[in-house]
N, C-alpha and C positions, 0 to 999 in steps of 0.2 A: 538313452544318451549314447552319442558314439563318440568314444575316443578319439583324441588326436592321434594316435600312433595306428588305430584301425583306418581311419581317415585314407593315409597313404597305401595301406593294404585293400582299399574297397577296389571291384570291379568294375566293370561297364554296368554289369546286371543288377550290382546292389547300388548303384546311384539310380538306375530306371526304375526302380523299386520304390525311389524315395520320390520319385517324380521329378528328377533331375535329368533330363532328355537331352540337354544340351552338350557337346565335348568342350565347349569353351567355358562354361560354369563349372565343369569339373575340374578342369585345368587350373582353375582360378581359385578353387577350393582348395586344391590339394597343394597347388603353391603356398598359399597363404597357411596353412599348415607347416608345411617346410619350415617358412618362415620365423613361423612363432617359435618351432623347436631350436631352432639355430640361436634365438635371440635366448631363449630359456637356457641353453648351455655356454653360452657366453658370462665372461665375468661382469660382474654389476657394472664396474667402471666402463667397459668398451661399451655397454648402453647408454651410460650418461654419456659420454662423450659423441656417440651417434646422435644423440638426439640433443646436443648443445650445437654439434654441425649442424644439423637439419632447420633447426632454430635460425641460425645464421645463414645460411641459403634463402629463408624464406624470407627475413627481414630486410636483406641485401636486395632481393627482387624490385623490380621500378614495375609497376602497373601502368599499362597502357591507358590514355586517357580514355574514355569512355565518350560513343558519340551521343551527341545531344539529341534525343527521342522527340523533344519538342518542335526542332527545325524539321524532322522527318515528314514525308507527305504520306508515306505508305509502312506497314508493319508487316510483317514475314509469318506467314502461318503454314505449318505444317497439315496438310487437308489427305482424310483419308474417306472411304465409302466401305459402308457397313448396311449389308441389308438382310432384314428380317428372314428369318429361315423356322421360326414358331412365333407363336404371339411373345411377344415380348422380349425373346431372343433375337441377337442381331450378331451375323457374320463378318469378318473383315475379307473383303474381297480384293485380293492380290492382284497385280500389275498385268500376270498374263494372262487375267479374266476382265480385263475393262477398267481395274481399280488401281492399286498400288500406292503410295507416298508420293502425294505433289507437293512442294514447296515453291510458293506463291506468295509475292508480296501485292497486298492488296490495299487499295487506300485506306487511311485511318478514319474515315468520315462516312464510308459504308454502314448503314444501317443493317439491319437482320436482314428484312426480306431481299434487300439489295446483294447481302453477302451471298443468301441462299440462290440468288438469279445466278451468279457469277460462278459457285461453286458448282450449281447444276450443268452449267454449260462445260464446264472439265468432263465430267462421266457421264455426260448427255448429251454431246452435241447433235444441233437438229432435234434434241427431244428424246433420243434414240440412243440405247446402249447395245450395238450389235453384238458385242461380245456376251453377252447375258440375256439378249432377246428380247430387252426391256422397254417398254414405254416409259417416258416420263409419265406422261399425263394419265397414266394408270395406277400412280402412285402417290401415296403419302409420303410428306418429304418432311424432315426438321432436321437442324442442327444439335449436337450434342458435345461436348467436352469430352476428353479422354477417359473417364469415369464412366459416361455412359448419362450423365445428367444432361437434359434438355436445356438449351437454351433461351433463355427468355428473353422477350421487347423490352422490358424493365427489369430491372434487379430489386432486390427489395427495400431500398431506399428511393425507389423511384425513379433510379436514372435511368435515362433511354440507354440502347446499345448502340454503340459505335464499334468497330474494328480498336480504334485507338484505346474508350474506355475499357473494353472486358481485354487488351493486351496488359493495360495496367495492371489491372487488378489480378491478373494471373501472378504467381511468386514462381513457377516453374518453366525452365525453358529448356528447348523449344515450345511454345505454345501449340498445341494441337488441337483441331477441329476434325470431326467426322461428320459426313451426310449420311443421316438416316434414313432407308427407306423401307417400306413394305406396301404390299398390295392392298388396295382399297377394300377389298374384303376382309383383310385377315383382322382381327379384332384385339385390342391390346386387354391386358388383364386388368382388372378393376382396383382399386385400393383395398377393397377387403379380401382379396384372392392372396391367400399366402406362399410365400416363395421362399422354397427348401433349403436354395443352395447346394444341389445335390444333383447328380445325372438320375432320372427318374423316368418312367416310360407316362405316354399320354393317360392320364384317367379319362375317357369318355366312353359314350356309347358306341362310338364309332371302332372300325376296327382302328385296330395297332398297324402302325407304320412301319415298326421296329426301328425308329430312327428315335434316338435321347432326346429330351429336353432338358438344357442348360439353362441355369440361372445362377447368376454371380452376387450374392447380397456381399454387404461392407460385414466382414467378420472382425472379430477383436483381436487383437495383435496383442501375441505375451512373448516375450525374448526366453529363449531355451539356450543353455549354453552348452556345447556339444562337447567339451573339453571334460571328458571324464577320469577320475583318478587322480588329480592334483589336488593338493590343497589349496586353501584359501589363500595363503601365503603365494603360493608358486602360482597362483594364476594370475593373468596380467589382469591391471587395471584399468578402468573404461581409459583412463585417460593416457596411459601407457601403449592402448591399442591405436587408440586415435592418432597417437603422434608418429607410431610406427606404419601406419596406413594400412594397418589391417583388417579385414572385412571382417563384419559381425552377419551371423546368420540366424535368421528370424526365421520363424515358422508362424506361418497363418493359420491360429487354432480355430477349431471349430465353438460354436455357441455352448454355454455350460448345457447340463442336462435340463437344469429347469426352464433355460430358454427353448431350449427345443422341444419341451414338452408344451408349448405352447402354438406351436405350430401344425398342419394338418399332417405334416409326414415326418417320422422319424427315423434316421439312416445314419449309418456311423461315417463320420468325416475322415478323409485321408488328409492327414496335413500336406500342404503346399509349403515348401523349402525355398524362400527368397533370398537371395544375397543382395545385404546392403553393403555399398563402399561410400565412406565418407565422403561428400562434396560430390558424387555421382548420380544425380537425380535422374539423368538421361537412363544409365543404366537401369535403374529400377524399372522406369516407363517401358525401356524395350525387354524387359525378365517378365513383368507383368502380362506385358501383350503375348510373349510368346507363349506361355502358360496355358492364359485364355483361349487364343488358339489351337493349341494342342489337343484341349477339353473340347471346345466345341465340334472340332475334327474328327471325332472320336470314329473306330472302326466299325463297321456291321458286324453285325452276329454272323460267324463263319460258317453260315450255311446257304442255300440256294434261295430258300424263301426268303432269310435275314436280309441278304444281300439283294434282292430283288425288291422287296420294301424299303431298303435305305436309299435305292436309285429312283423308285418311282418318286419316293418323298422329295429326294435331290432335284429331280427334274421338273417340280413347279406347276404340276398341270395347272391349268388354267381356268378360271369361272367362267361363264356365259351361258348365250345360249346355244343349243346345240347345231353344228353344221350337216348340213345334210348330203350326204353320200350315195348316190345314186348309182349303180353296179348294174350290169348286163350278165345274168346267169353263165350265159353261152360265152361271152368274149370278156369274163372276168376281169386279167391281168390290163386287156386296153383300157378297159371303162373305168377301171380304178386309177389307169395314170393319167388319165384326162380329169378324173376327178380330182387328184391331189397336184395337180398342174397348174392349178387357178392361182393367181399372184397371190390372193391373198388366204391362202390355206393354211392352216397352222397345225402343226401335228400335237400340239400339245392341249388344244380347245377341245370339247365333250363331241362327239357327232352322234349322228343317227346314221344307220346304213339301211336301205329301202333299194329291195331285190325290184328291178324293170317288170313292169306287168304284174305284179305279186301283191296281193292285200295283206297288211299285218305293222303294226307299229313296233319298232325296235326298243324293246325292254330288255335286253340281254341277248335271247337268241337268235335273232337276224345278225347281230354283229359277231357271237359265235360261230355261227356257221362260215359268216363270209371270211373270220381269217383263217377256219379250218381250209375253204378252197381257195382260198388267195397263196397260201405256203403251198398246197399241192402246183397251182398256177407257175408258181416261180421255180419249183424245183425243176418243172419240165421247162420252162424257157431259159434257165441259164446255166443249170447241170447239166451233166451225162455221168453215164456209168448206172451199175447197178443200185436199187433202190436204199441198201444200207450201206453203201460207200461209194456215194457222189462226190465229184469233183467239178472244178470251175470248167466249161465249154470256154475254147476261145474263139472269139467271135468279133472282129474288128468292127462289123456296122453296129452291134449291141455296145461296144465302148463308145463309138460314137455320139450315139443318144444316150450314153449315159446310162443305158439299161440298169447295169450292177450298181450303179450307184443308187438309185430310184428301189430297186429289191431290197437294199438292204436296209433303206429307210422303212420301207414296209416291214420287213422281220419285227426290227426294233418297234417300230408300230403297234406291232400285234403283240408283243413281251409288254409292252408299257399299259396296255387297255385286256390282260389278262388272257389273251390268246396265246396259240401256241407259237414254239421256235422252230426252227428246220432240223430237225433231227435226222439229217441223212447224210452228214458230210464223212466222207476219209477221215478217221480218227487219228492220222499221220496228219493230215493236210490242218485238221483244226487247231493240232499242236503248232504245225509252222506258223500258223495265221496269230497262235495268240503267244510267241517267242519262245515257243519250246523245241525240243529236238525229237528226232524219229529214230524208232529201230525198226529198222526193214525186216520184214516178216516174209510177205507174198507179196505178187502184182496183180493180185483180182481187180483193185482199181484202175488199173493201166485199161484204158478202154479200148485203144489201137489193138488188134490181135497181133498185127505185124511186130507193133514194139514191144508188146507181153510177149513174144518168141524170141526176141532177143535178149530181153531179159533174162530168159530160162535159160538161153545156150548160154551167156556168161556165168550163171549162177550155177548150173549144172558142169561147168569144167570144173576138173578135178586134178590137173596135171598141168605142167607149163606148156605143155603142145595143144592140148585142148583149149589152154587158157588164150595163147596166141592166134590160133586157126578163129577162133568164134570173135578177136578183137578184127582180125583181118577181113572176115569176111563179112562185118558190118562196119567197115572201116567208113563210108559213106555217109553212112547215119549218125555215126560218133563224130564226124567233123561238122554237121549238119549242127549237131548239137553247141558245137565250139569247144569239143574236145578233141584232142589229139592223140589219137591210140599208139603210140610211138612208146617203148622202152616202158612199157607197164608189166610188171611181174604178179604173178597169183597171188603174193601174199598183201598185194593190195584189192583184189577182189570185192571183200566187203567195202572198203571205201569207194571204190570205183562204182559200182551198184547203189551205194547210200545217195551219191552226187546224182546220178542219171535217172534216179527213182524222182529226190527232192527237183529236178529239173523239170519232168514230166507232170507232177502234179502242182510245182508252185510257184518255180522261176519262169515256167513257159507260157503261165497263165497269172503273172505278176501284176498284172496292168487291171484287171479281170478283179483279182482280190483287192489291190489297194481301192478301186471304184465303190465294191460294194463294201470294205472295212469304212471309206468315206458315208455312206450313207445310211451305216450302222450309228456313226458318230454324229449325226445329222439330229437324231432324237435322244437328247440327253447325255449326249456324249458318251454312249453305250457302250462302245469297245472300249474306248480308253479308262470311262472313270468305273464302269463294273466288271466287263467281260477278262480284259486283263489285273484286274484285281482279284479275281476269282476264277482261273481259268478252269480249275480241276472241279469246282462246283458247275460253272456252267456248260460243261460238257456233256452233261444230260439233256442241254435243248438244242444241242447244234451235232450230235453224235446217237447213234441208236445207241439204246441201253434196256437190255432183255429185261432189269430190275421193272421198269415205269411200265411191263407189260399189264394191260389190266386183268384182274383175276375175278372171279365170282364173289369170293370172300372181302375183296376190295371196294367191289360194289354194293355187297351188303351192307358195308358200314358206313355208306354215303347216303343211303335212304332212308327215310321213314315211313312206317305204314300208318293212313288213316283210318283206324280198324273201328267200328262202332261198338257199342258196349257189349259187353260179354254176357251171354244168353239170350242174345235178339235173333230173329231170324234170320235178318243182314247179317250179323256177324259168323253164323255158319256159311252162306253163300261166298261173303268173304275170304272164310280160310280156304273154301277150294278154291277159288280165283287165286290168290296167292301162291298153292301149291304148285297150280298149274303155269305161273308166271316165273317161279323161282326153278323149277324143273326145266322151261325152257331157258333160263342163263346158264345153268350145269351143260345142258346140252352144247351152249354155245361156246364155252368154256372148253366142253370135249372135240371142239372143230369137226363135229358130225353135221351138222346146217352150212346153209350157204351165208348165211349172215355171223358176225362176229360178236364177241361184248362190245367190241369198238363201234359196230354198225349200230347196235342197241344204245350206247351212250351219244351218239350222234344226233340219232333218232329223238332221244327223250331230252337232253339239253343244247342239242346243235354244234358242240365240240365233240370229236371222237376219242380225247384224251383228256385227263384231267388238267387244267390249266398249272401253271405253275404255283399260283399261291390260292389253286383250289376255288372251288365256286364258292359264291357270295352267301348260300345259304344250304341246308341239305336238299338233297331230290327227294319228292314226294309222290307216294302212289295212292289215288283215291278211287271211288266207284261209285258207280253211277245204275240206275237200274238195270236188267238182265233185258239184254235185244240180239235177237238172232241175226241181225242184219248191221250192226255197226261195229267196226275193227276198232281195237284200243286206239288212244286218240292222246296225242303228246302236246303238252304246251311246254313248249323250249324257253318263253321269256321267264316261266314262274318255277321251272323245273318240275312239272307234274306230268305224269301217265295216269289216264284214267282208265280201270278197266272195268268190265261189266259185270255185275252180280250173276252168279250162275253159271259160268264159265267152270266144267267139271271133268272136262276131258282133255288131257295133256296135250293129245296130239292134234284136236281140232283146236286149241289154243296156238298150240304150234305154228297152222297154218295160217291163221289170222294175223298172228303177230308176223310171219315172215312179209305177208303181201304188206303189212301195215310199214314196216320198215323199206321194202323194196319198191313199193309205189308210190312213196313220199317225191314229188315232185316241185314242192318249195312249201310255202309257210300255210299258202290257201287249203292244203291237202294233207298238211301234216295231224 
């Protein structure tokens, strides 16, 4: 119980813990409690006088004559659109995303199918929603009431649906109808499937996407009195509360323990507080909608893996026959541009990669190598500077061709399909791209050596004379940057360097950066929906991160060895071969070989680094009969390395393994 005195002292955090996130609702509750205290402290005669005056005002009002509904040919409906995000769960589409509330007058004689046709024309002009990238012919559609109950062609009395009949049966105003859509591949839950009414993770054999499933059953409502510490005589009666127009506070209580035991999941229910004001049914509707919208749009888990899973699920990857992407290994970027520039190419559809002239089905390995090599090509095409400190190259010809936008789209496409990011950006540049600020420490990311020398001259000035000399010597360059080097004092040196550095890595190439970000947003609105939501977590995908460096201990946890039974002749040979293999891994980590652990991982899986969401399953080591003529073999699609039994010389194994890694020229040779 929450006392009326405590309500006035409650902070915003206290209200949020109770589930009340709207500022307007908090103010209403506090004002209602203040009004009640005023009435309780006033003499009873004042209350009686107030009620009498209020009654006189109400009885003295003249009601405006109602319009004759029978003579009107139309009925006004409030129409919205909800799209399925999980089986049986629909999310309201906002106006900015092609939905929103539409107030439309429909002919009262329209049948259900005719009404569906007119409503779909609103949200799917010409059969297509451009904002959601959805085609009407790929969706199952039906109409439902505000509560989510599907609207039937005939009611329980056998009366056919018309807009007029439906409007007449509805007792609340305004009358709301929602268009419900879902992809035809979705499966609705059957009647036998229980619904918990809480947020739960999907229970299936498939990989968890990290996105919760939300269902809202009808909960039994009970009324709780939030006023504590008052005797029954002091508490206002129901009639007095109604007369004073004070709100009641109801709590949607969870089912009893007995009822919960009959469902397939048992979870503690948090109460949802709903404010009901007498005579304001519209307020109830809006509040319930806001609560449902808030719960359905729950925040993803605050980690890179959790946010990526949430974003991948939110992107609604489509089903269908895989699209063939044929690329030229020697001209990877150009051939990829050509493949994705086809008018009907969709980045959300499944696809298979084929390297021209090479034999091999894409069961995962070719795709991983494709994205690995593609990120290298993008890095060389549009960026400049050291590998760990890249910034955008200013190139108006690439801007004109929208190359930066296409490259941004390909980076988002890679991450969406489990490929690598582009961890080469200067950290200050990434901070500016995500709305952050910078703290200038060094100028190694300034590619132009002459410009870098100017920065160092200004930075090394320690006296007013040295500072003025540095500005005077480079005044022409400063003017070309749009900065007048007059009346600047040394106490503003740090501010000047910060402005010049931001101009060099960000403002000077802002058009290139804007194009790149537009490209990221072409795939699942990646930059706006995911990166800006958690810039700190996504930093590891776009800037160098020493923590992500592959180690032997980390690699060892990623693979399993398929040994023969203990005691067999094969097992003894396999133990020798594994010793040679793991000794080779240790040498790679120590940096004494011409290949690295990243090269080994690329040979093994097609990816030189662990994907952000990890591999589909563990890497494996298997064995074949001893052979003195064959090198170790990798199957990148199944993540398998085959070693030959009988390897017992670590030096010979090292030589063969380096040959296998460095001689690999494609999947027909791997």
